[in-house]
N, C-alpha and C positions, 0 to 999 in steps of 0.2 A: 524249302519250297520247291515244288516240282519244276517251276519255271527256272529257278536259279540252277538246279542240277543240269538242266539241258543246255544252259548257256555255254559251258565249256565244250560240249559236244559239237554245237553249231560252229563255234569259233574254230575248232579243230578241223571240221569238214571244210569250212571256207579256206583255211590255211592250206590244206592239202590240195584243194581244187586250184588255188592260185599257184601253188608250187608246180603242179603239173602243167598249167597253162603257160608258165613262163619258161619252161625247159626249152632249150634250143635258141632262146633269144639272148642277145648281148645287150648290155646297157648302152644308153646314148653316149656318144663319144664325149670326151672332156671338153672339146671345142664347142659342142652344141649345148647351150644352156636350156634345160627343159622349161616348158611352159608350166607355170604353177597355177593350180586352181585351188583356191581356199573354199572349202565346203563347210558351212556352218549349220548347226541344228541345235535344238533344245533338249533332246533326249539324253539320258545318261549313257556313258560309253559301254553299253551292254547290248548285244544284238537281239536278246530276247526281251528283256525288260524295256529296252528302247528300240522299237522297230525302225525308227529313223536312223539309228546307228548301224543296224544291220544293212539297211539300204545304202548308207554312205560307204561302209566297208566294201560291200559288193561293187559299188560304182568305182571306188578307188582301185581295187585290184584288177577289175576288167579293163579300165582305161589305161592304167599303167602298163599292163602286160600287152594289150592290143596295140598300143602306141609305141611299143619297144623303148619305153623310157623317154619319149618325146614330151609326155605330159606327166607332171607330178601332182598328185592330189593330196592336199593337207586337210585333214578332218578336224574341225573344232566343235566338239560336242558340248552338251550341258550349258548352253548359252555363254560360252567362253568369249564370244565376240559381241555380247550384248543380248538384249531381249529379242524375241521374234520380230517385233516391230523394227528394232534397230538393225537386225540382220537383213530384213527386206529392204529397208532404206539404203543400207550399204550396198546391196546388190544393184539397186536402182542407180546409185551414184557411181558404181564401178569400183569401189574400194574393196569389196568382197565379190568374188566371181559367182558363187553359188550358195543357195541356202535351201533348207527344207523347213517350211513353216505351215502353220494351220491357217484355215480360211479367216479366222478372226482378225488376223493382222492385215488382210488385204484391202478391205474397204477404204482405208485411209488413202490409198493411191489409186484404187480402182473400184468405185462404188458398185459397179455392175455385179460384183461377186455376191452382193447381198441376196440375189435371187436364190442362192444355194442355202440360205438360212431359213427358207420357208419350211415350216414344220410338217412332218408326216407326209413327205413327198414319196419316199421309197419304203416299201415294206421288206426289202431284202437287199443284201449287198450285190448279188448279180444284177438286179434291176438298176441300182446306182451305177455300177460299172458300165453297163450297156449305154446308159445315157451320157455319162461323163467321158467315156472313151469314144463316143460316137460324134456325129456332126455337131450337136449342141456344145459339147465340151471343147471340141476343136475350135469352133467359131468364137466361143467366149474367150478362150485363151489367146487367140489371134487378135481379138479386139484389145485385150490387155497389152499384148506386145506392142501394137501400134500406138497405143495411148501413153504407155509408161516406159518403154524400152526394156521391160523385163519379160523374158521369154520363159514359158513353161516347158519343161522337158517331159514331165510326167505328173499325173494326178495320182496321189496315193491316199492313205486314209488314216484317221484316228479311230474310225468305227462309229457305231450308233451311240448317240449320247442318251444317258438315262439320268433321272433325278434321284439324288440321295438327300437325306435330311436326318436330323437328330430329334425331331419333335414328334412325328406321328407317321403311321403308314399312309401311303397315298394310293387310293384306288380310283378316285374320280377327280375331275378338275377342281371341284370345290375344296378338296382337301389341301390344295396348294395355297388357299387364301391366307394372307397375313404373313407368310414366310418371307425371309430375306434369303435370296438365292444368289450365290456367286455365279457370274457368267464371264465369258470372254468379253473383250472390247468389241463385240459384234452387235451393232444396233438391232439387227433382225432378231437375234437371240434374246436381246433385252425386251423387245416388243412382245415376243412370244411369252416370256415370263409375266409381263404386265397383263397380258390377256387372260392369264390364269388367276389373276388377283393377288399375285405375289410381287415382291419388290426386287427387281434385278440390281445386283451390286457388282460392278466390274472390280475384279481383284487380280493383280498380277499372278501369273502361274506359280512363281516361286514363293508367293506369300499365301497361297490358298490353304495349305494345311494349317498354318498358324491361325489364319482367320477362322477356320472351322473350330479349331481347338479352343480359341479364346471366345468363341460364340459371337464374333463380329457378324457372322452370317449363320443362318440356320442350316443351309444346305448348299448343294452345288450340282452340276450336271456334267457328266463325262462318260466315255465308254468304260466298260467293265475292266478292260486291260489297264487303264490308267487309275481307276479306283483302287485296283489291287496293287499296282506298282507304287503308287503314292501313299499307300497305307491309310487311305481315308476311312477304312473300316474301324480304325482306332477312335475316330471322332464322329462317325456317322452310324446310325443304327438301322435306318430303313432305306431300301432300294426298290424302285419300281422299274421294271424292264420295258419301258414304253418306247424306247428308240425314237425319240421325237425328231432328232436331226441326224442325218448321216454326216459325220464330221470328216472334213477333208484336209489332207496335207498336200502341199504342192512342192515339187522340186523346181526351183527357179534358177535361171542363169542370166547374167547381164547380156543383153542381146548384142550390143556393140562388140563386146569381147568375143562372143560366140561367132559372129559373122567374120571376125578377123582371123579365126582359125582356118588352117588349110582344109579343103573339102573333105579329105580322108579323115582328119581328126574330128571334124564336126559329126561325121557319121558314127565314129567310135563313141563320142560323148553321148549322142542321142540313143544309140543302141544300149549302152551301159546303163543309162538312166532308166530306160524301160525295164530292163532286167532288175535293177535295184528297186524300182517301184513295185515289181511283183513280189520280191522278197519282203518289202515293207508291208504290203497287203497281207501276205501269207502269215507273217509273224504276228501281226495285229489280230487277224482272225483266229489264230491258234490260241493266243493268250486270252482273248475274250471268251472263246469257247470253253476253255478249262477254268477260266476265272470265276464263273458263277459258283461252281462247287467249292472253290477255294474261299470265296467270300462267305459262303454259308458256314464253312468250318471256322471262320474268324468271328462268327457270331452275328453277321448281318441278317436281318429279316428281309427276304426277297419276295417280291410280288410280281407275278406274271399276269398282266391285264388281259381280259377277254376281248374278242373282236369288238363287241359292243362298247366296252369301256374305252378302247383305243379310238373308236369312231367318235365318242363323246369328246375326247381330247382334241381330235382333229377338227371337229366342228367348232370347238371353242377357240382354237388358236389360228387355224390356217386362213380363214377368210380375212381376219383382221390383219394378220401379218402380210398377207398377199397384197391387200389394198395399201398398206403402209409402204411396202417395197416399191409399188408402182409410183409412189410420190417421190421416190429417191433415185430411181433408174428409169431409162426408157421402157415403157410397158411392153415393147416388143420382145424383150428378153424374158419377161415373165410368161407371156403367151407362148413363146418358142419352147421354153422349158416344159410347161404343162403338156404341150403337144407331143414333145419327144418322150415324156414319161408315159403317156397313154399308148403311144406307138410301140415303145419298147416293152411295156407290160403285155400288150397283145401278142407281140412276137415271142415273148418268153413263155407266157402262160395261156395264151389263147383268149378268145372272147368269153366274157362272163355268161 
């Protein structure tokens, strides 16, 4: 697979970059015990297939070199420290310093994140980035830090989520009726599936392939990169590129731990997380971009909906999910989000 072939190249480049960056630095003295950051995530230990791992490797190397060995970063990929939910809870408690997890795990400790599950908000990644990197994203993450003690270092991505299934091609909302669709444990995503007449079925990520294979569920929804990486094409025939939700990953750190770091080390950690986040976004965008053709080669039937068909999906799902979200979180966050989306859309694309 082309993705696999590039993996070794990327790792070599990262290794070379790190080797250059640390030249001239001496390790921390034996008397100084380095500060250890445990960084957990759920992706496989491959920077191409697992963009979160590329993110973590970048972060580790930048932090360790820039801190001259005062910080040591230990990466725990592939859910070695528990599920994403357990990783986030561990960061909240302070038993793990950092994690990179998807938005589906966050409502359990910070319900306001549900606003980002409203479907068909963003028609492009640049629009999503502009909103999430702007005032709205910063304010939402600061609210989370104050309420939970979990600080966001950067917002990364899983990419746009799309429906797959084994039953029939999906071209319009009615085609979803009666299907059982695997979702994350995100109530907003589940409400979206219900609004399409399908049955949302939360299934743990590690059990998703088996559930599809054994026909416990008919379909699922994920970005192209993950559909390819997880080999869902082996158990799913149909894919519609509807991009219903822009799926987010967050790099979180325990705020109490972070605040205890010396000021210069806090800056190093923050800067490295931003760079790691850019690697994460870039790798995900790349694998999703080339993944469509790869999935076609694997035998999936892929449908690209027309603007009118996408509008029908949005009209079916967005009002219902929006009203539901307003019953779960302060409505001001929903209003703020829609305002920033429109403002950012105008700044990027001009007025219609």
